[in-house]
N, C-alpha and C positions, 0 to 999 in steps of 0.2 A: 489509285488509292494511296500509294506511298506518298505522293505529292501532297494529297489532302492531309494525311497524318502529319507530315512535316510542317505544313502551314498551320495546322491546329496547335501543335506544340510551340511553334514560333509565336503564335498569337498569345498563348498562355504566358510564355516567357516575357513577352513585351508588356503584358498587363502587370505581371509581378514586378518587373523593373520600374514601370511607371508608378506603381503603388509605393515601392521603396523610395523612389525619388521624391514623390509628393510628401512622404513622411519625414524627409530630411535625412535619410540614412546615408546619402552620398555626400552631403556637406556638413553634417553634424548640427544643423540648425533646424528647429521645428518651425515650420511656417504656420502662422496663425491665420486661418481663413475667416474666423468670426471674432474679431477683436472686441465687439460689443459684449459678447458673452464673458470674456476675460475681465472686462471692466465691472461686470456685475457679480463677480465672485466675491465671497466674504473673506476679509482679512481677519484672522483670529486675534492677532495682536491689537487690532483696533476696536474689537468688540468690548462692550461694557454692560454691566448688569444695571438695569434701571429699577429702582424701587417704586412700585406703583401705588404704595400706600399713601393716602392723603397726608400732607404736611400738617401736623398738629399746631394750631395757632397758640401763641404764647398766652398764658393766663394774665388777665388784667389785674394789677394790684391797685388798691384804692386806699387812700387815707385822707382824713380831714384835719385841718389845722385851725384851731380857734385861738382867741386871745390876741388877734393881730391888729395892728394899726393900719391905716390906709397905706402908709409908706411901706410897711412890711409886706402887705399883700402885693403891691406893685412889684417889689423886688423879687418875691418868690415866684410870681407869675413869669417874670423874665427868665429866672433860672429854670423853671419848668419847661418853658417854651424852647430854650436853648438845648435842653436835654431830650426834646421830642415828646414831652408829657403834655397831658391835657389838664388845664387848671380852670375850675369853675367857681365863681363867687356865689356863696349862699347867703341866705338871710342872716344879718347880724343877730347875735344872741347874747344874753346875759347868762353866765353859768355860775352855779354854786359849787365851790371847790371844797374838797376834804383834803387837808394838808397836814404835814408834820413840819413845824417851823423851828428856827433857831439853831440850825446846824452850822458849825463854825466855818467849814470849807467844803469843797467839792468831794475831797477824799472821804471825809466823815459822812457826807450825804450818801455817797455810793456804798459805803460800808453799811450804813443804816438801811439802805434799800435792800441790800443782799440779805441782811438779817430779817427784814420784814417779809420778803418773799418766802424765805425758809419757814418762818413762823406761820404764815397764812397757808402754805401748802400742807404743813403738818396738821393744822386745825381745820382743814377743809373749808376755810373761808374763801369766798370768791376773791381772786387776786385783784380784780378791779371791775367796776361796772362795765356793762357792755359798750358804753359810749367811749370809754377811755381805752386807747390802744395798748398802753402799758403803764405801769407805775413809773413816774418820771421825776428826775432831779432837775430843779430849776434854781437859777440865781435869784436871790431876793434883792430888794431895793437897798437894804441896809448893809450890803456886802456879805451877808450870810447866805446860806442855801436852805432850800426847803424841798420836800418831797410831795408831789401831787399824787394822792392815793385814789381820789375819785373826782368825777366831774358830773354835775347834775343840772337839769334845767329848772328844778324847783327846790325850795328850802326843805320841805318835809322829807323828801327822799334822801337828801344829803344828810340831814340829821339822823335819819333812821340808819344810814350806813355807818355813821360815826358810832351810834349805839352798838351796832353789831361788832365793830372793831374793838370797842372797849370791853365788850363781853369776852372777847378773845384775848384780852390782856394788853391791847395796844392803846394805852391811856393817853399817849401823846397826839393821837389823831384828833383833829378839830375841824369844825365847819368854819369856812371863811365867808364872811358876808361880801357879796359882790361890790366891786368898786363903784363909786358914784359917777364915774366918768361915762357911764352908759354902755350899751352893747358894743362888743368888739366884732371885727370882721371874721368870717369863717370861709375858708378856702378848701375846696375838694380837689384832690389831685389824683389822676389816674395815669398809670404807666405800665408798660409790658416788661421792662427790664427787671431781672431778678435782684439787682442791686438797688432797687428803688428805695427800700427802707433806710439803707445806709446813706444814700444820696440825700434823702429828705432831712436827715439829721444835720447835714452840712448846710442846707438851705435855711433852716430855722435857728441855727446856732447864734447868729447875731441878734436874735429877738428873744430875750429872756422870758417874756410872757406867753410865748407860743406853746400850745399844748397839742400833741398829736392824738387824734381820736379815730375810732373805727368808722367806716362808712356804713350807714344804716340803710338797708334796702327793704 
C-alpha cells in the first residue's frame, strides 16, 4: 500500500511539473499552441468607428445665362467642362429688359444697385422677376454702365414691371426694346460645387451682354 501511495503522489507531482513546463514557468516564455487564435484577436489601436449613415449627395446648383453670342457660348462651355459642370444649350430667345442706364462708371453703378435693393426691400417690391437671378450691373456699349432690373419674354409684362417700379419711386427704370440682331443664345449650367455662383461670374465677365437667370423647373 505504501508503494502505491508513493507512486500516486509521484504521478501527481509529475503532472504538476509537466503542467508548469507546458505553461512556460521554467523558461519564462509562454508557448503558443494555437497561433491562429492569436492572429484573430482584435487590436484596439487599429479599430475605427465607421459611420453607417448614407453620404448625402451634394445639391445641384443651376443657372441660366442669356444674351450670349455663339463665341461666348462656346467659351463658357469649355470653362464649365474644365470645372466638371454640365452645360446645355437651350432655345435662343429674345428678352425684354428693364434697365437703369447712364451710370458713369462701375462704382457708381454698384452704389446705385445697393440703394435700389435697399429701397425695394423697404417698399416690399419684388427685388426682381423670377427669371432673373439677381439685379445685375453691366457695361454698356458707350463706356457707361447700366443696371438690369428685370428680364421678360414679352413687352407687356416688362412694361407692367416698369410701372410697378415707378409707383415705388424708381423713376429711372425703363423698358428696353430688344435689339434687332435677333435672339441670343441661352446656356443652362449645372454644378455641385458650392462656389459655382462665384465661378460663373468669372466665366461671363468677358461678355458684357450676358445676364444670369434662374433655372425654371
